[in-house]
N, C-alpha and C positions, 0 to 999 in steps of 0.2 A: 899292569892292571891286575888287581886281585879280585877274582870273581867268587861268588858264593857257591856256584856249581857249574860243572862242565857243560851241562845242557844249555844253560843260559848263555854261556860264552859262545857256544855254537850258534845260537840264535843271533847274538850280536854280530858275529862275523859273517852272517848270511845277508847283512844289509850293508850298503855302501856308507862310507864315512862322510855323511852330509846331513845337514839339518833336516832335509826332507825325510830322513829315516826316523826322526824322533817319534812321531805319533805311531807308526807301525811297531816300533820297538816297545813303546809303552803298552800298546794293545797286546802284544805277545807276552810281555812280562806279566801283565795283569791276568791274562788267560792262564798262565802257568802257576802263578802264586795266589791269585784271587785278589790281589791288591798291589799297590806300588809301595815298596818298602824304601827306607832311606838308602839301604845298600844298592837297590836297583837304580835309584836316582843317581847315586855316585858312579855306578858302573856305566850307565848310559852316557852321562856327562863326560866321563873319561874317554870312552870309546869315540864319541862324536866330537871331542875337543871343544865342548861348550861348557858353560858354567852350570853348576847344580841349580842355581837360581832360575836359569832359563828352562831347564827340564821341569822343575817344580812349577814354574809359572805356566807352562803349556799344559801340564797335567792337571793343575788345579783349575784351569779355565774350563775344561770339559767335564761335564757331570758324569760321564761314563767311567772316569777314573776315581778310585778310592785309595785312601792312604792308611786305612786301618784293616787289620786282618778280619775277614768275614767270619761270621758264626756258622755253625753247622746248618742252621736254617736262617733264611733271610726274610725279614718282615718288611713289607712296603705298605705304607698307609697313603692312600690317594688323597690329595688335597686340592684337586681340580674343583672348579666351581660347584658342580653338582654334589660332589662328596663333601666339600667344605660346608655348604649350606645344610647338608643332611647330617652333620656331626663328625666329619672327618678329623677336625682338630681335637675334639673331645676324645676320640679313639686314640689318636697319637699321644695325647697327654696321659691316658690310661696305661698305654704300653710303657711310656717313660716311667711312670710311677711303679707299675707292677714288675717291670724288668730292671729297674734302676739303671737306665741308660738314656742317653740323648740320641737324637737322630745322627747317624754317621758312626755310632759306637757299637761295640759288641759287648754282650754280657760277660761278666767275670768268668763264667764257666765255659765261654766260647760257644754256647748253645744257639744264641740268637744274635743277629745284628738288626738294627732298626733304621729304617730309611723313610724319608718323606719324599713323595714323588708328585710332580705337577699334575699328571693325568695318566690313568691306566687304560683309558678308552672304554670304560664300562659305565658310562654315565647313567644309563637307565637302571643300573643295579646299585646305585649309590645308597649309602657309603660303602666303599670297597676296600678290602685289605687283601694283599697278595702275600702268601707265605710260600717261598720257593717258587714253584710255577702254578700253584693253586690259587684261584680267585675265590674269595669269600664275599658274598654280596649281602646287601641289606643288613650290614653288621651294626650291632649296638654294643654297648659296654658289657652287657650281660653275656653276650656270645663270645667275648674275648677269651675267657678261660676255656670254654668248649673248643675254640679254635686251637689254642695252644696245646691242649691235651692230645690233639691228633698228632702232634710232633714230638711227643715224649719219647 
């Protein structure tokens, strides 16, 4: 098996060769790389003696796993009920237009990745945008440039 790096090979070999190791291996890989690459899927499948389709199927089922490289800053737009009715969808569309990305993608300069989330648990502060670990509340389209300027 050809691995992309020795550290990940050590991670692989720290788990038993059984299907039950799949999710922990995906979690470790994402923690290391920030996402699940095609090479990672191939390596895990080869190590566990399962198909790449099975690895991808499990990884794509869970929202915690991503298949694109993250940006330097991660933007999450809440689309829970309170945020949705307060303009969350409009905020998401503005980010898409301003950054030229769709949810799940990263900007060409790798500065930002954009995500839609079901709920950030800040309903009283709706609509909410999270950048990295910072929560921005009562956001409107006018505030978006101000928010982004903090991460320049």
